[in-house]
C-alpha positions in Angstrom: -15.2 -14.9 9.3 -12.6 -17.5 9.9 -9.2 -16.3 8.9 -8.2 -19.8 7.6 -10.8 -19.4 4.9 -8.4 -17.0 3.1 -5.5 -19.3 3.3 -3.8 -20.9 0.1 -0.5 -22.4 -0.8 1.9 -19.8 -2.3 5.3 -21.0 -3.5 8.2 -18.7 -2.3 9.4 -18.2 -5.8 6.0 -16.7 -6.8 7.0 -13.4 -4.9 8.7 -11.0 -7.2 12.0 -9.5 -6.0 12.2 -6.9 -8.9 9.5 -5.1 -11.0 8.9 -5.8 -14.6 10.6 -3.5 -17.1 9.1 -1.5 -18.7 6.5 -1.2 -16.0 3.5 -1.6 -18.1 4.8 -4.9 -19.6 3.7 -6.6 -16.4 1.0 -9.3 -16.8 -2.7 -8.6 -15.9 -5.1 -11.3 -15.1 -8.6 -10.1 -16.0 -11.3 -11.6 -13.7 -14.7 -10.9 -15.3 -17.9 -10.8 -13.3 -18.9 -14.2 -14.4 -15.6 -15.6 -13.2 -14.1 -16.0 -16.7 -10.3 -15.4 -16.6 -8.2 -13.8 -19.3 -4.5 -13.5 -19.5 -3.4 -10.0 -20.6 -0.8 -7.3 -19.9 -1.0 -4.0 -18.2 -0.6 -2.3 -21.5 -4.1 -3.8 -22.5 -5.8 -1.9 -19.7 -7.4 0.8 -22.0 -9.1 -2.0 -24.0 -11.0 -3.1 -20.9 -12.3 0.3 -20.1 -14.9 2.5 -21.7 -15.0 6.2 -22.6 -16.3 8.0 -19.6 -14.7 5.6 -17.1 -12.7 7.3 -14.3 -9.3 5.9 -13.1 -8.4 6.9 -9.6 -4.7 6.8 -8.4 -3.0 7.3 -5.1 -0.4 10.0 -5.4 1.3 9.4 -2.1 5.1 9.3 -2.0 7.2 6.9 0.1 9.6 8.3 2.5 13.0 6.7 3.4 11.3 5.2 6.5 13.9 2.4 7.2 16.5 3.5 9.7 19.4 1.6 11.1 21.3 2.6 14.3 22.3 1.4 17.8 21.1 2.0 21.3 23.4 4.4 23.2 23.9 5.4 26.8 24.2 1.9 28.4 27.0 -0.6 28.8 26.3 -2.3 25.4 25.1 -0.8 22.1 23.1 -3.3 20.2 22.1 -2.6 16.6 18.5 -1.4 16.2 16.4 -1.4 13.1 13.3 0.9 12.9 10.6 1.4 10.4 8.6 4.6 10.8 4.9 3.8 10.4 3.0 6.9 11.4 4.0 10.6 12.2 2.4 11.7 15.4 3.6 15.4 15.4 6.6 17.5 14.3 9.1 15.4 16.2 7.4 12.1 17.1 6.8 8.9 15.1 5.3 5.6 15.7 7.8 2.9 14.6 8.2 -0.9 14.4 11.6 -1.8 15.9 13.7 -5.0 16.1 14.9 -6.4 18.3 12.3 -4.7 20.4 13.4 -6.6 23.5 16.7 -4.5 23.5 14.7 -1.3 24.1 12.9 0.2 27.1 11.2 3.6 27.6 13.8 6.2 28.1 16.4 4.5 25.9 18.1 6.6 23.2 18.7 5.2 19.7 21.3 6.9 17.4 20.6 6.4 13.8 23.2 6.5 11.0 25.0 4.3 8.5 28.7 3.8 8.1 30.0 6.2 5.5 26.8 8.1 5.2 26.4 10.8 7.9 23.5 13.2 8.1 24.7 16.8 7.2 23.0 18.0 10.4 24.8 15.6 12.7 23.6 12.4 14.4 19.9 11.6 14.5 18.9 10.6 17.9 15.4 9.4 19.1 14.3 8.7 22.7 11.9 5.7 23.2 9.0 7.5 24.6 6.6 4.6 24.8 6.7 0.8 24.1 3.7 -1.1 22.9 3.0 -4.6 21.7 4.5 -6.5 18.6 7.7 -4.3 18.4 5.7 -1.0 18.2 7.4 2.1 19.9 6.9 5.8 20.0 10.2 7.6 19.1 10.8 11.2 20.0 13.5 12.6 17.7 16.0 15.4 18.6 15.0 17.3 15.3 11.7 18.7 14.4 9.6 19.4 11.3 11.4 20.0 7.9 14.8 19.5 9.7 13.8 16.0 10.9 12.3 15.2 7.4 15.7 16.1 5.8 17.6 14.0 8.3 15.3 11.0 7.7 15.6 11.4 3.9 19.5 11.5 4.3 19.9 8.5 6.7 17.0 6.3 5.7 16.4 3.8 2.9 13.2 2.5 1.1 11.2 0.3 3.5 10.9 -2.7 1.3 8.2 -5.3 2.4 9.6 -7.9 4.7 9.1 -10.8 2.2 11.5 -8.9 -0.2 13.8 -7.5 2.4 14.3 -11.0 4.0 15.7 -12.2 0.6 17.8 -9.3 -0.6 18.9 -5.9 0.6 17.4 -2.7 -0.7 19.7 -0.8 -3.1 19.7 2.3 -5.3 17.3 0.8 -7.8 14.6 0.5 -5.2 14.7 4.2 -4.6 13.1 4.7 -8.0 11.3 1.4 -8.5 9.4 1.7 -5.2 7.8 5.0 -6.3 4.9 5.4 -8.6 4.9 7.9 -11.5 2.2 9.8 -9.6 4.2 10.2 -6.3 3.9 13.7 -5.0 2.7 13.9 -1.5 5.2 12.6 1.0 4.1 10.4 3.9 3.7 6.8 2.9 5.9 4.0 4.4 4.8 1.5 1.8 4.1 2.0 -1.9 0.6 1.9 -3.4 1.9 -0.9 -5.6 -0.8 -1.1 -8.3 0.3 2.3 -9.4 3.8 1.0 -10.0 2.6 -0.4 -13.3 1.7 3.0 -14.8 3.9 4.7 -17.5 3.4 8.0 -19.3 2.6 6.0 -22.4 -0.2 4.1 -20.6 -1.6 7.3 -19.2 -1.6 8.8 -22.7 -3.5 5.7 -24.0 -6.1 5.9 -21.3 -6.8 9.6 -22.0 -7.0 8.9 -25.7 -9.6 6.3 -24.9 -11.6 9.0 -23.1 -10.8 7.7 -19.7 -10.3 10.3 -16.9 -7.5 10.0 -14.4 -7.8 11.5 -10.9 -5.4 11.7 -7.9 -6.2 11.1 -4.3 -3.9 10.7 -1.4 -3.7 7.8 1.2 -0.4 7.6 3.1 0.1 3.9 3.3 1.3 2.6 6.6 3.3 -0.5 7.6 0.1 -2.1 8.8 -0.4 -3.3 5.2 2.3 -5.8 5.9 1.1 -7.1 9.2 -0.4 -10.5 9.1 -3.9 -11.4 10.5 -3.0 -13.4 13.6 -6.4 -13.8 15.1 -8.6 -16.9 14.2 -11.6 -14.7 13.4 -11.5 -11.5 11.2 -13.7 -9.7 13.6 -10.7 -9.6 16.1 -8.2 -8.0 13.7 -7.3 -4.4 14.4 -6.5 -2.2 11.3 -3.9 0.6 11.7 -5.4 3.9 10.7 -4.0 5.9 7.7 -4.4 9.5 6.7 -6.1 10.3 3.5 -7.5 13.1 1.4 -9.9 13.6 -1.5 -10.4 17.2 -2.8 -13.8 18.7 -3.4 -13.0 19.1 -7.1 -12.1 15.4 -7.5 -15.2 14.3 -5.6 -17.4 16.4 -7.7 -15.7 15.2 -11.0 -16.2 11.5 -10.0 -19.8 12.0 -9.0 -20.5 13.8 -12.2 -18.9 11.0 -14.4 -20.7 8.4 -12.5 -24.0 10.2 -13.0 -23.3 10.0 -16.8 -22.8 6.3 -16.7 -19.0 6.3 -16.1 -17.5 3.6 -13.8 -15.1 4.3 -11.0 -11.7 2.3 -11.4 -9.6 2.2 -8.4 -5.9 1.7 -9.0 -4.9 -0.3 -5.9 -6.6 -1.3 -2.6 -5.4 2.0 -1.0 -7.4 4.0 -3.6 -10.4 1.8 -3.1 -10.4 1.9 0.6 -10.2 5.7 0.6 -13.0 6.1 -1.8 -15.1 3.7 0.2 -14.3 5.6 3.3 -15.5 8.8 1.7 -18.7 7.4 0.1 -22.2 8.1 1.4 -24.8 5.4 1.6 -26.0 6.2 -1.9 -22.5 6.0 -3.4 -21.9 9.8 -3.6 -18.2 10.5 -2.9 -17.7 13.2 -0.4 -14.5 15.4 0.1 -12.3 13.7 2.7 -9.5 14.8 5.0 -8.7 12.5 7.9 -8.0 9.0 9.2 -9.5 5.9 7.9 -9.1 2.3 9.3 -11.7 0.6 7.1 -11.4 -3.1 7.0 -13.2 -4.8 4.1 -14.2 -8.5 4.3 -16.8 -10.5 2.5 -20.2 -9.1 3.2 -19.2 -5.5 2.8 -21.5 -3.5 0.4 -19.4 -1.5 -1.9 -20.7 2.0 -2.7 -18.2 3.8 -4.8 -15.9 1.5 -6.8 -16.9 -0.6 -9.8 -13.5 -1.9 -11.1 -10.3 -2.6 -9.2 -6.7 -2.9 -10.5 -4.6 -4.5 -7.9 -1.6 -6.7 -7.4 -1.7 -10.3 -6.1 -1.7 -10.5 -2.4 -0.4 -12.9 0.2 -2.4 -15.6 1.9 -4.5 -14.6 5.1 -3.8 -11.0 4.4 -6.3 -8.2 4.8 -5.8 -7.4 1.1 -6.8 -10.9 0.0 -9.9 -10.5 2.1 -10.7 -7.3 0.5 -10.5 -8.7 -3.1 -12.5 -11.7 -2.0 -15.3 -9.2 -0.8 -15.1 -7.5 -4.2 -15.1 -10.4 -6.6 -16.2 -13.4 -4.3 -14.0 -15.7 -2.3 -14.4 -18.8 -4.5 -13.8 -16.7 -7.7 -10.6 -15.2 -6.2 -9.3 -18.6 -5.0 -9.7 -20.0 -8.5 -8.1 -16.8 -10.0 -5.1 -17.1 -7.7 -4.7 -20.9 -8.4 -4.6 -20.0 -12.1 -2.1 -17.2 -11.4 0.2 -19.5 -9.4 0.0 -22.2 -12.1 0.6 -19.7 -14.9 3.7 -18.2 -13.2 2.2 -14.8 -12.3 4.4 -12.8 -10.0 3.0 -11.8 -6.6 2.9 -8.8 -4.4 4.6 -5.5 -4.4 6.8 -5.9 -7.4 4.6 -8.5 -9.0 1.9 -8.6 -11.7 -1.7 -7.4 -11.4 -5.3 -8.5 -11.8 -8.2 -6.4 -13.1 -11.4 -7.2 -11.1 -14.9 -6.3 -12.1 -17.1 -6.1 -9.0 -19.5 -9.0 -8.5 -22.8 -7.0 -7.9 -24.5 -10.1 -6.8 -22.5 -9.8 -3.6 -24.3 -6.7 -2.4 
């Protein structure tokens, strides 16, 4: 499909720079299957679900993947910023760096911040390989848990570029950019629909008879990358590691067999569930990589309802919600949200989408 079909005008002030407080006070636009729109709040979520429905959240935990340093070993030492995007092994990471033109294979980058020194000494990394669009392979001088500790000490939360370009990350982001479910370290971007959840909301869902299940998808920085090709068929998704346990898969299948609906919290949960689903909709245990790219025409097998934030124009995520609820429906919903002052993207408000089953 043509990428420009997924374009729309988004005012810069529609992008939230801080989350709502408390988290479940964020607004929620309900998009019903017939296209009817309802303005509600996250705290109303239990009212829109039925006993027996199953909510699925992503329990990935964001690491301090934003590193700042300088190139060393040459006549000049330009500043270098790196965002870790994917672990390759115990000492190597794929990363996005800027300015990439200042680095070549064999260069060494020394990471550290003024006044904040890693307890283990300097954190050095050699540029092992340089790819396209600022992507490099960094081979660090530390390995395994030692490297993890150094990154945690020197790094900062990798805020999305549309927030980071307007303000610096601070101590509030260290807490704000983690969901209450965060347990499994490995993400470099938050599963942001989960940011709306509070213990009070979780209790209300359980009292309603709604089950809550955890799966893991380590969100990569590819979620921020724009679609630059004119046709979606030419876009390459970055792969991400995910896992669904056998117990969780069996519980979801049993609930669905009894008429319960699967409610994905976030596009990350949805993408993993769909990656693990068989043709008949049965969810299988999963442990591996997925690079699933969902655009209109995709036949959903596992997910019935999606809670997700508002996404950017021409993004893979807006393409996904358009596949779920219909492109025209989502354009109307987003126009309503913009006019109504809803807040967009990672720290913004949410919409509750009921799958348009006529799009199968």
